[in-house]
C-alpha positions as CSV (number, residue, x, y, z in Angstrom):
1,M,157.1,111.6,63.4
2,N,155.3,111.6,60.0
3,K,152.4,113.9,59.2
4,T,149.6,111.4,59.9
5,K,151.0,110.5,63.3
6,H,151.5,114.2,64.1
7,N,147.9,115.0,63.2
8,N,146.6,112.1,65.3
9,Y,148.7,113.3,68.2
10,E,147.4,116.8,67.9
11,I,143.8,115.6,67.8
12,Q,144.3,113.3,70.8
13,K,146.0,116.2,72.7
14,Q,143.1,118.6,71.9
15,N,140.6,115.9,72.9
16,Q,142.4,115.6,76.3
17,N,142.3,119.4,76.8
18,D,138.6,119.5,75.9
19,L,138.0,116.7,78.3
20,R,139.7,118.5,81.2
21,E,137.9,121.7,80.5
22,L,134.5,119.9,80.4
23,E,135.3,118.0,83.6
24,Q,136.3,121.2,85.3
25,F,133.2,123.0,84.1
26,Y,130.7,120.6,85.6
27,V,132.7,120.2,88.8
28,E,133.3,123.8,89.5
29,G,131.3,125.7,86.9
30,K,128.9,128.4,87.9
31,V,125.1,127.8,87.7
32,D,124.6,130.6,85.1
33,N,127.1,129.1,82.8
34,M,125.5,125.6,83.2
35,L,122.1,127.1,82.2
36,D,123.5,128.4,78.9
37,T,125.4,125.2,78.1
38,I,122.4,123.0,78.9
39,K,120.1,125.1,76.8
40,E,122.5,124.9,73.8
41,K,122.8,121.1,74.3
42,K,119.0,120.6,74.5
43,E,118.4,122.6,71.2
44,E,121.1,120.5,69.5
45,L,119.5,117.2,70.7
46,V,116.0,118.3,69.6
47,Q,117.3,118.8,66.1
48,D,119.0,115.4,66.2
49,M,115.7,113.8,67.3
50,I,113.8,115.4,64.4
51,K,116.4,114.1,62.0
52,Y,116.4,110.6,63.6
53,A,112.6,110.5,63.4
54,N,112.6,111.4,59.7
55,E,115.2,108.8,58.9
56,H,113.8,105.9,60.9
57,K,110.1,105.6,59.8
58,K,108.4,102.5,58.5
59,P,104.9,102.0,57.0
60,V,102.3,100.7,59.4
61,K,99.1,101.4,57.4
62,W,98.2,101.0,53.7
63,N,95.3,101.8,51.5
64,K,93.4,99.3,49.3
65,D,96.0,99.9,46.6
66,G,98.8,99.0,48.9
67,I,100.2,102.5,49.1
68,P,101.5,103.4,52.6
69,I,99.3,106.0,54.3
70,G,100.6,105.8,57.8
71,E,104.1,105.7,59.3
72,K,105.7,105.0,62.6
73,V,109.2,105.8,63.9
74,V,111.3,102.7,64.5
75,V,112.6,103.1,68.1
76,N,116.0,101.6,69.0
77,P,116.2,101.9,72.8
78,L,120.0,101.4,72.9
79,I,120.6,104.2,70.4
80,I,118.3,106.5,72.4
81,N,120.0,105.6,75.7
82,N,123.5,105.9,74.4
83,Y,123.0,109.1,72.3
84,F,120.2,111.3,73.6
85,F,121.1,110.5,77.2
86,K,124.8,110.6,76.7
87,P,126.6,111.7,79.9
88,I,127.3,115.4,80.2
89,V,130.8,114.4,81.3
90,P,132.7,111.5,79.7
91,I,132.6,108.3,81.7
92,G,136.3,108.4,82.4
93,C,136.2,111.8,84.0
94,Q,136.2,112.6,87.7
95,E,132.7,112.3,89.1
96,P,131.0,115.7,89.3
97,V,130.1,117.0,92.8
98,Y,126.7,118.6,92.6
99,N,124.9,120.9,95.0
100,A,121.1,120.9,95.2
101,E,120.7,123.7,92.6
102,K,122.9,122.1,90.0
103,L,121.3,118.6,90.5
104,S,117.8,120.1,90.1
105,M,118.9,121.8,86.9
106,V,120.3,118.6,85.4
107,F,117.1,116.8,86.3
108,D,115.0,119.5,84.6
109,Y,117.2,119.0,81.6
110,Y,116.7,115.2,81.8
111,C,112.9,115.6,82.0
112,D,112.9,118.0,79.0
113,I,114.9,115.6,76.9
114,L,112.7,112.7,77.9
115,A,109.6,114.6,76.9
116,E,111.1,115.5,73.5
117,V,112.2,111.9,72.9
118,N,108.7,110.6,73.8
119,D,107.1,113.3,71.6
120,K,109.3,112.9,68.5
121,I,110.6,109.4,68.6
122,G,108.5,107.1,70.7
123,Y,108.0,106.0,74.3
124,Y,111.1,105.8,76.5
125,P,110.7,105.2,80.2
126,S,112.5,107.3,82.8
127,S,114.8,105.6,85.3
128,L,117.2,106.5,88.0
129,T,120.0,104.8,86.2
130,S,119.6,106.7,83.0
131,F,119.4,110.0,85.0
132,C,122.5,109.1,86.9
133,K,124.2,108.2,83.6
134,L,123.3,111.7,82.2
135,C,124.6,113.4,85.3
136,G,127.9,111.4,85.2
137,I,127.3,110.0,88.7
138,T,126.5,106.5,90.0
139,L,123.2,105.4,91.5
140,N,125.0,105.0,94.8
141,T,126.0,108.7,94.7
142,L,122.4,109.6,94.2
143,R,121.5,107.5,97.2
144,T,124.2,109.4,99.2
145,Y,122.5,112.7,98.1
146,R,119.2,111.3,99.3
147,N,120.7,110.8,102.8
148,S,122.8,114.0,102.7
149,E,123.2,116.3,105.8
150,D,122.2,119.1,103.4
151,Y,118.4,119.5,103.7
152,N,118.0,121.1,100.2
153,M,120.0,118.2,98.7
154,R,117.8,115.6,100.5
155,V,114.6,117.3,99.2
156,I,115.8,117.5,95.6
157,A,117.0,113.8,95.6
158,E,113.7,112.7,97.2
159,K,111.7,114.6,94.5
160,I,113.7,112.8,91.8
161,Y,113.0,109.4,93.4
162,D,109.3,110.3,93.7
163,Q,108.8,111.6,90.2
164,I,110.5,108.8,88.4
165,G,108.7,106.2,90.6
166,D,105.3,107.8,90.0
167,E,105.9,108.1,86.2
168,N,106.8,104.4,86.0
169,V,103.8,103.3,88.0
170,T,101.5,105.4,85.8
171,M,103.0,104.0,82.6
172,S,102.6,100.5,84.0
173,Q,98.9,101.2,84.8
174,L,98.4,102.5,81.2
175,G,100.0,99.4,79.8
176,N,102.9,101.3,78.2
177,V,105.4,99.1,80.1
178,K,105.1,95.6,81.6
179,E,103.9,95.8,85.1
180,R,106.2,93.0,86.5
181,S,109.4,94.5,85.0
182,T,108.3,98.0,86.2
183,L,107.8,96.8,89.8
184,F,111.1,95.0,89.7
185,K,112.9,98.1,88.5
186,L,111.2,100.2,91.2
187,K,112.2,97.7,93.9
188,S,115.8,97.5,92.7
189,Q,116.5,101.2,91.8
190,N,114.0,103.1,94.0
191,E,114.5,100.8,97.0
192,M,110.8,100.3,97.2
193,V,109.3,97.3,99.1
194,E,105.9,95.9,99.1
195,K,103.8,96.1,102.2
196,V,103.3,92.8,103.9
197,Q,100.5,91.8,106.1
198,P,101.7,91.2,109.7
199,Q,101.9,87.6,110.6
200,V,100.4,87.0,114.0
201,K,101.1,83.7,115.7
202,V,99.5,82.9,119.0
203,N,101.2,80.3,121.1
204,V,98.9,78.7,123.7
205,G,100.9,77.2,126.5
206,V,98.0,75.7,128.5
207,E,95.5,73.3,127.2
208,V,92.0,74.6,127.5
209,D,89.6,72.6,129.7
210,L,86.2,72.9,127.9
211,N,84.4,71.0,130.7
212,K,85.3,73.6,133.3
213,I,84.2,76.4,131.0
214,Q,80.8,74.7,130.4
215,E,80.4,74.2,134.2
216,K,81.0,77.9,134.8
217,L,78.4,78.8,132.1
218,D,75.8,76.4,133.7
219,K,76.4,78.1,137.1
220,Y,75.9,81.5,135.6
221,K,72.6,80.4,133.9
222,R,71.3,79.0,137.2
223,F,72.2,82.2,139.0
224,A,70.5,84.3,136.4
225,S,67.3,82.2,136.5
226,K,67.1,82.5,140.3
227,K,67.6,86.2,140.1
228,D,64.7,86.6,137.7
229,K,62.4,84.8,140.1
């Protein structure tokens, strides 16, 4: 084995070891350890966002001499999604098994990163799929948590659904996202359905005899007139 192949082998072996340690940490790690790790990761991402914003600006306003006096950060949603919301566990890892406390911590982390992205780079909508991607779980797993026998897990999952749904509706109302695409996303991800007016259909099995009805009305009128006399 030559030196280059040996070095590549050592790097690959180290990456596999790091991968197993990371996987084990999020599957079995203690909550206190997760807090420290999440805090460090968040601080690192904020610095990366500042750097991204400084390197991806374009002029949007000029003075009468043609000199730029206003800039705007160029947002690439794919880069934001694939880097700033990169899964906390590699995609090939065993899916982490969260309890209610761990899930709520990762959601708080997700919200913090989302707020930082929107503050420093530009608008990026929240979604259940990007949250699940960050967690390293599938959307179906989150739905399972929502229907869990564990009451605390059900409450946390329901809060996640509610908050993301409310944020998207609000942004749609403000015109920050297209209303139609937002409603479609809410229906497909959040399992929301529109309320439909009940359709009432009356089937009349007997034909109405208007002549008989009129005769009964005439009799009632004659009876009422006699009673008044």
